C-alpha positions in Angstrom: 80.3 81.7 86.3 80.2 85.2 87.7 79.3 86.3 91.2 79.1 89.5 93.1 82.2 90.6 95.0 82.1 90.6 98.7 82.5 93.9 100.6 86.0 92.9 101.6 87.0 92.0 98.0 85.6 95.3 96.7 87.6 97.3 99.3 90.8 95.3 98.6 90.5 95.8 94.8 89.6 99.4 95.2 92.7 99.9 97.3 95.0 98.3 94.7 93.4 100.2 91.9 94.0 103.4 93.9 97.7 102.4 94.3 98.0 101.9 90.5 96.4 105.3 89.9 98.7 107.0 92.4 101.7 105.3 90.9 100.8 106.5 87.4 100.4 110.0 88.7 103.7 109.9 90.5 105.5 108.8 87.4 103.7 111.4 85.2 104.7 114.2 87.7 108.3 112.8 87.9 109.0 114.0 84.3 111.3 116.9 84.0 109.2 119.6 82.2 112.2 121.1 80.4 114.0 118.0 79.1 111.0 115.6 79.2 113.2 113.0 80.8 112.0 110.8 83.5 113.2 111.4 87.1 112.3 107.8 87.8 114.3 105.0 86.2 112.5 102.6 83.9 113.6 99.7 86.0 112.2 101.2 89.2 108.9 102.1 87.6 108.5 98.7 85.9 109.3 96.8 89.1 106.7 98.7 91.1 104.1 98.5 88.3 104.6 94.7 88.0 104.2 94.3 91.7 101.0 96.3 91.9 99.4 94.6 88.9 100.5 91.2 90.2 98.5 92.0 93.4 95.4 92.8 91.4 95.9 89.7 89.2 96.2 87.5 92.3 93.1 88.9 93.9 91.2 88.5 90.6 92.4 84.9 90.3 91.2 84.1 93.8 87.8 85.6 93.1 87.3 83.7 89.9 88.1 80.3 91.4 
């Protein structure tokens, strides 16, 4: 069954989606334009990405139950 999100839920989800967007932009801008190599390690990027997506998954799960 679906329901409308509360104002607080919308704000919280929008905040986390904005964080994901900023993280993706940071990583894209962290590439060395000459070599094409990342200035951010794969491990650091993946760790932060998993943390941010886990937050969104958690919120989504709480909304759906």
